[in-house]
C-alpha positions as CSV (number, residue, x, y, z in Angstrom):
1,M,77.1,-4.0,1.1
2,S,76.8,-0.4,1.2
3,R,76.2,1.3,4.2
4,A,72.9,3.8,4.5
5,T,72.4,5.7,7.6
6,F,69.1,6.6,9.2
7,H,68.1,8.7,11.9
8,R,65.2,8.1,14.2
9,V,62.9,10.8,15.3
10,D,60.6,10.0,18.3
11,D,57.6,12.6,17.2
12,I,57.2,11.3,13.6
13,V,56.3,7.9,12.3
14,Q,59.3,6.3,9.9
15,V,59.4,3.5,7.6
16,L,62.5,2.1,7.0
17,G,62.8,0.1,3.5
18,R,63.2,1.0,-0.3
19,A,60.3,1.7,-2.4
20,N,60.9,-1.1,-4.9
21,S,60.1,-3.8,-2.0
22,I,56.7,-5.2,-2.0
23,N,56.7,-5.4,1.7
24,V,57.5,-1.7,1.9
25,Q,54.7,-0.8,-0.3
26,K,52.3,-3.0,1.9
27,V,53.1,-0.5,4.6
28,M,53.8,2.6,2.6
29,W,50.3,2.0,0.8
30,C,48.7,1.5,4.1
31,A,49.9,4.8,5.8
32,H,49.1,7.0,2.8
33,E,45.4,5.7,2.8
34,L,45.2,6.4,6.6
35,K,46.7,10.2,5.5
36,L,50.0,9.4,8.2
37,D,52.5,11.8,7.7
38,V,55.3,9.1,6.7
39,E,58.8,9.5,6.5
40,R,60.3,6.5,4.7
41,Q,64.4,5.9,4.6
42,D,66.0,4.1,1.6
43,I,67.5,0.8,4.2
44,G,68.1,-2.6,2.4
45,G,69.1,-3.9,-1.0
46,T,71.5,-1.8,-3.0
47,F,71.0,0.7,-0.1
48,G,72.2,-1.4,2.4
49,G,72.1,-0.5,6.4
50,N,69.9,-3.3,6.8
51,D,73.1,-5.2,8.6
52,T,74.1,-2.3,11.1
53,P,73.9,-2.5,15.0
54,E,71.7,0.2,14.8
55,F,69.0,-1.3,12.5
56,L,69.5,-4.6,13.9
57,A,68.6,-3.2,17.2
58,L,65.3,-2.4,15.4
59,N,65.1,-5.8,13.7
60,P,67.5,-8.5,14.5
61,N,66.2,-10.2,11.4
62,G,67.9,-7.5,9.2
63,Q,64.9,-7.2,7.3
64,I,62.7,-4.4,5.8
65,P,60.5,-2.6,6.7
66,V,61.0,-1.6,10.0
67,L,58.0,1.0,11.3
68,C,59.0,3.7,14.1
69,D,56.3,5.3,15.5
70,G,57.5,7.4,18.2
71,D,60.0,5.6,20.3
72,F,58.2,1.7,19.3
73,A,59.5,-0.2,16.8
74,L,57.7,-2.9,14.8
75,W,58.9,-5.2,11.9
76,E,56.9,-7.8,9.8
77,S,54.9,-6.0,6.9
78,H,51.7,-7.8,7.9
79,A,51.9,-7.0,11.8
80,I,52.7,-3.4,10.5
81,V,49.7,-3.2,8.4
82,R,47.5,-4.4,11.4
83,Y,48.7,-2.2,13.9
84,L,48.3,1.0,11.6
85,C,45.2,0.0,11.0
86,N,44.4,-0.4,14.8
87,R,46.0,2.4,16.2
88,Y,44.9,5.2,13.2
89,S,41.6,3.8,11.4
90,P,40.0,1.0,13.9
91,A,36.5,1.5,12.4
92,A,37.5,1.7,8.4
93,W,40.1,-0.5,7.4
94,Q,40.1,-3.0,10.6
95,P,36.8,-4.5,10.9
96,S,35.3,-4.2,14.6
97,C,33.9,-7.5,14.5
98,P,35.9,-10.4,15.5
99,M,34.5,-12.8,12.5
100,E,35.6,-10.2,10.1
101,Q,39.0,-9.7,11.1
102,G,39.3,-13.4,11.5
103,R,38.2,-13.3,7.6
104,A,41.3,-10.1,6.9
105,N,43.6,-12.2,8.4
106,Q,42.5,-15.4,6.6
107,W,43.4,-13.8,3.1
108,M,46.3,-11.7,4.4
109,D,48.0,-15.3,5.6
110,W,46.9,-16.6,2.8
111,N,48.6,-14.3,0.7
112,L,52.0,-14.7,2.6
113,T,51.9,-18.4,2.7
114,T,50.4,-19.8,-0.6
115,L,50.0,-16.8,-3.3
116,H,53.1,-14.5,-2.6
117,P,55.7,-17.0,-2.9
118,Q,54.3,-17.9,-6.3
119,V,54.3,-14.6,-7.8
120,T,57.7,-14.3,-6.4
121,V,59.2,-17.0,-8.3
122,I,57.7,-15.4,-11.8
123,F,59.0,-11.9,-10.5
124,W,62.6,-13.2,-9.3
125,Q,63.1,-14.9,-12.8
126,L,61.8,-12.2,-15.2
127,I,62.9,-8.9,-13.2
128,R,65.9,-9.7,-11.3
129,T,67.7,-12.7,-13.3
130,A,69.4,-12.4,-16.3
131,K,67.5,-13.9,-19.3
132,S,69.9,-16.4,-20.3
133,E,70.1,-18.0,-16.5
134,R,66.2,-17.8,-16.1
135,D,64.4,-21.1,-15.5
136,V,62.0,-21.3,-18.1
137,Q,60.0,-24.8,-16.3
138,A,59.7,-22.7,-12.6
139,I,58.3,-20.1,-14.3
140,E,55.8,-21.4,-16.4
141,E,55.0,-24.0,-13.1
142,A,54.6,-20.6,-10.8
143,R,52.3,-19.0,-13.7
144,A,50.1,-22.1,-14.0
145,R,49.7,-22.2,-10.0
146,C,49.1,-18.7,-9.6
147,S,46.8,-18.6,-12.5
148,D,44.6,-21.5,-10.3
149,L,45.0,-19.2,-7.4
150,W,43.9,-16.5,-8.7
151,G,40.8,-18.1,-10.1
152,L,40.0,-18.9,-6.3
153,V,40.1,-14.9,-5.6
154,D,38.3,-14.5,-9.0
155,R,35.6,-16.5,-8.0
156,H,35.3,-15.1,-4.3
157,L,35.3,-11.5,-5.8
158,A,32.2,-12.6,-7.6
159,D,29.5,-11.1,-5.4
160,R,31.4,-8.4,-3.8
161,E,34.0,-5.5,-4.7
162,Y,36.5,-6.2,-1.8
163,L,37.5,-9.3,-0.2
164,L,35.5,-8.6,2.8
165,G,32.8,-7.0,1.0
166,D,31.6,-3.4,-0.7
167,Q,34.0,-1.9,1.9
168,I,38.0,-1.9,1.1
169,S,40.2,-3.0,4.6
170,M,43.8,-4.2,5.3
171,A,42.9,-7.5,3.9
172,D,43.3,-6.1,0.2
173,I,46.5,-4.8,1.1
174,P,48.7,-7.9,0.7
175,L,46.5,-9.2,-2.2
176,G,46.7,-5.6,-4.0
177,C,50.3,-5.6,-3.9
178,S,50.6,-8.9,-5.4
179,A,48.5,-8.0,-7.9
180,Y,50.2,-5.4,-9.3
181,R,52.9,-7.3,-10.4
182,W,50.8,-10.3,-11.4
183,F,49.2,-7.6,-13.9
184,A,52.5,-6.2,-14.8
185,L,54.6,-8.9,-15.6
186,D,54.9,-10.3,-19.0
187,I,53.0,-13.4,-18.8
188,D,49.8,-15.0,-19.9
189,R,47.1,-14.6,-17.8
190,P,43.6,-15.9,-17.5
191,D,40.8,-13.6,-18.0
192,L,39.1,-13.7,-14.6
193,V,36.8,-10.5,-14.8
194,H,35.9,-10.4,-11.4
195,L,39.8,-10.1,-10.2
196,T,40.2,-7.5,-13.2
197,G,37.5,-5.5,-12.1
198,W,38.6,-5.3,-8.4
199,Y,42.6,-4.8,-9.2
200,K,41.1,-2.2,-11.8
201,R,39.0,-0.3,-8.5
202,L,42.4,-0.5,-6.6
203,S,44.5,1.2,-9.5
204,E,42.2,3.9,-9.3
205,R,42.9,4.9,-5.5
206,Q,45.8,7.6,-5.3
207,A,47.5,5.8,-2.2
208,F,47.7,2.6,-4.8
209,R,49.0,4.3,-7.5
210,S,51.9,6.5,-5.9
211,Q,52.9,3.9,-3.4
212,V,52.6,0.7,-5.3
213,M,52.7,1.2,-8.8
214,H,56.1,1.6,-9.5
215,P,58.6,-0.3,-11.9
216,L,59.3,-3.4,-11.3
217,T,63.4,-3.7,-10.3
């Protein structure tokens, strides 16, 4: 693995992780929505650097992303998103009502445990696996499962603009990143009008376009 290097700076917000990582994209989209001046450094994947002693001191799992906010370090993308919203925009992106916070966490965790694994199967098979080695059955099974799961989201969005209502929130960030892959992959998708409308609204946001809508690699 190649050895990327990074320089931690105590007076700026840094994100350690490569731009084509969906988990890094969640954090970077959130940071740009909050108008934070963030420095991202290429770590992980072909860049390497996530197995160095310096990186492992920040995240012993050796995974990206890692947030360095001054002398404070944090790993796990959803924890980072929650932290950024709580610290830098508590009144907007993170709901103040405990019940709405619970609903936001519900959707974020559901994406992580239920939807994202299925999207990842399709992504890895179509983007990061040679055509001759693809598991067609696994792709179709994951596509069918994703269609059902996105149908659930579509029904939820039937009477609201975003996952929690008419205001975008941190709840939309993980699902929005998964939705970009879902709509960008060369697969058959059901016609889900409410989901498509929600995704179109996300796609009109400059921060989403610049931080999430990268070529799939």
